[in-house]
N, C-alpha and C positions, 0 to 999 in steps of 0.2 A: 779575632780582633773585636768582634761584637761583644764578646764576654768581657774584654778589657774595658771597652767603653761603658758597659753596664755596671761594672764594678766601680769605675770612676764616678759614674752618675750617682750610684748609691753613696759613695764616700762624700760627694758634694752635698747631697741631701742630709746626711748624718751630721756633717760639719755645721751646716746651716741650722739644723734643729738644735744641736748642742749649743751653738752660739746664742740662740734665742732663749732656750729653756734649760740650759745646763744646770744652773744652781737649783732650779725647781726639781729637775730630775734627780739630782744628787740628794736633795732633801727627801724625796719620795723613797729612794733606795735605802737611805739611812733609817727613816722612820719605820719602814717595813722590816728591816733587820733587827731593830730594837724591839719591835713588837714580837718577833719570832724568838728572840733571845730572852725575853722577860720570863718565859715559863708559865705565866698565868694565862687563864682562859680569857681571850679578848672579849670585850663587850662592844656594843654599838658605839658607845662614847669613845672607845679606843680607836675604832675605825673611822670616826668622823673626820679627823685631820687628813687621813689617807684619801678619803673620798673627795675632800676639798682640793687637795693637791692633784689628784687624778683628774678632776674636772678642769683645772687650770691647764694641765698638760694636754688634755684632749682638745680643749678649745683652740689651741695653737697648732698642735701636731696633726689633728685629724684633717683639716683642709690641705696641709702640706702633704700628708700621706696619700690623700685621694688623688691629688694632681700627679704626684710622683708615680703612684701605682698605674694611673691611666697612661702615663708616658711609657712606662716600662712594659706594660701589657701590650700596648700598641706596637712597641718596638719588636717584641718577640713575635707577634703575629705578622708584622711587616717583613721580618727576616725570612719567614717561611713563604708567605704569600706574594711578596714583591721583592725577591732577592736582588733585583737591580738597583734598589734604593738603599744601598749599603753605606752611604756617607754618614759619618758620625755615629756608627754603630746602630743605624736605623732609628735613632732617637730624633723626635721632632716635638713641636708644640704647636698644634694647629687643629683643624676641624676633626681630623681622625681621632686625636686625643680627646677632644671635647665629646665626640660621640661615644667613645669607649668609657669616658667618665660617666656619662648619662646612663649607659647600659649597666655599668658596675653598681651605681647607686640604686637603680631600679631593682636589680637582682638582690642586692643587699636588703632592701626594704621588703621584697617578696619573702625572703627567707626569715627575716625578723618577724613578719606577721605570722608566718607559718609556725615559727617557734613559740610565739606568744599564744596562739590558738591551741596548739597541741599541749603546751605546758599548762594552760588553763584547764583543759579537759582532764589531763592526767592528775593535776592537783585536786580537782573536784572529786575525782574517783578515789584518790587517796584519802581525802577528808571523809568521804562517805564510808570508806572501808574502816577507818579508825573509829568513826562514830558508831558504826554498826557492830564492831568487834567480830566481823566475819572473816576468818582467815582465808577462806576460799576466794574472796574478792581480790586478794593480793595476786592471784594468778591473772586476773583481768588487768591489774595494773602493769604486770610484766608484759602481757600481750600488747597493751596499749603503747608502752615504751618501745617495744620492738617494731610495732606498726609505724610509730612516729619516725623512728630512725630509718625504716625502709622507705617511707614517703619522702623524707629529706634526700636520701641517696638517689632515689628514682628521679626526683625533680632536678637535682644537681646534674645528673648525667644528661637528662633531656634538654637542659639549658646550657650545657657545657660548650656548645658551639656558637653561642650568642656573640661573643667578642670577635672570633674569627670571621663570622658572617658580616658583622658590622664593618670590620676592616676591609674585607674583600669587596663588598658591594657599596662601600662609602655611604652608608645610610644607617640610621638607628634600627637595628633588627633584633629585637629582644626575644620574641617568641617564634621567630622563623626556625630556630633551632629544633623545635618539635618535629618539623617536617623532615629535617635532615637526619635526625636521630631515630626516626621511626623504624623499627625492625633491627636496630643496631645497638640496642641497650647493652647487651652482654659483652660484645667486643669492646665497646667504649668503657664499660665498667672495668673490664680486665686491663685495658690500657691505663685507666686512671689509677688502679691499684698498683700496677707496675711502676708508674711515675712516682707514686707516693713512696713506694719501697725504695726506689732509686734516690729520692730526695732524702730519706732517712739515712741511707748509706753515705751520701755526700755529706750530710750533717755530722755523722759519726767520724768519718775520715777527717773532716775539717776540724772537729774538736780535738782529735789526736795531734794534728799539726799545730793547732792554736795553743794548746796547753803550755808547751815550753815557752812560747813567745809571751804568753800572759804572765807566767811566773818570772820571766826575765825582766818584765817591765813593772813589777810590783804587785802581781796577783790580779791583773785585770782591773775591773771597775771597783774592786775592793779597795784600791788605792785612793778612792775618792771619799772614803769614810772620814767624817769630821770636817769636811770642807763645804757643807751645805750653806753656811752663813757667809762664805767668802765671795768676793767678786770674781767675775769670769777670768780676769787677768791673774789673780792669785791662784785660782784653780788650775789654769794652764801652766803656770810656773811650777806648781807643786807636782802635777801629775800628768804632764803632757805625754810622756812615753806610754803610759797605760791607756790614755785616751786615744792616742794615735794607733796603738796596736789593736784596741777594741774596734775602732772604725775600720781599719784595714781588714781585719778578720771578718767582720760582719758584712762589709761591702762585697768581698770576694765570695763569701758563702751565699749571700742573697742573690748575686748574679748567677751563680751556678744553679741554685735551687729554682729560681724563676725560669731558667731555660729548661731544666729537666721537667718541671711540672706543667708549664703552659705551652711550650712548643709542640708537643704531641697532638694537642687538640687542633691547632692550626694545620698541622700536617694531615690530620684525619679529614678535615674539611676540604683541604686542597685535593686530596686523593678522591674524595667523593665527587668533587666537581670535575676531576679529570685533568688537573694541571694548575699552574700558577695563575694568579689573578692578573689582569692587565694593570 
């Protein structure tokens, strides 16, 4: 039942997003396909309209996505840590979700800073390597890239229980995860890899099921080509079966994948604590 609620939640979010930004999204898809089909090597001038449209999409969709993600992450954690609060598929909009939103944004910023710093270091070494024309320095570049990936994976695992802890203890607990994951890095990494593999399997199976439905409704979102300058009403009249099928498929797939990927971390925290949270 929770999965059904989560799929319906994703469907509502997607409908709302399409109602607000549908023509812009179609324009972005069409412009991208035209650039791919042109056959010429794209220049920065060719990408400029895409960047502009992408900026408009992000300005509207990013806040909506952050709020929706906080609600669904909190719902998944609540389903594991507080199974008694099962009404409406564990979905709420309150202080739990606000705290999860804060933790998610902080973690995102932490990893963005890490990526910028490591990219800057690697870029500087690459520039030095090219300038000095010393082939042996490319080995250092490779080692730095592997080290950067390793640091990102290590930090992701060490911070993987931040949201479950925040939900269980009803407070913003970003770095408390370090204490709980101490000495448990490899089991948690194995669990994360297994969840990732299962997510891929779910995605592949979903694609096999979705393909006939997409073809039956006009080839999925390809049916929207040429409608970027039309009103939302005309778009819906012309391609509502394809839009409905796309929303249904992605809503169900998103619900399944979020459960597969995020629930194990809440279960791991629950087992470390020795039972469900009050």
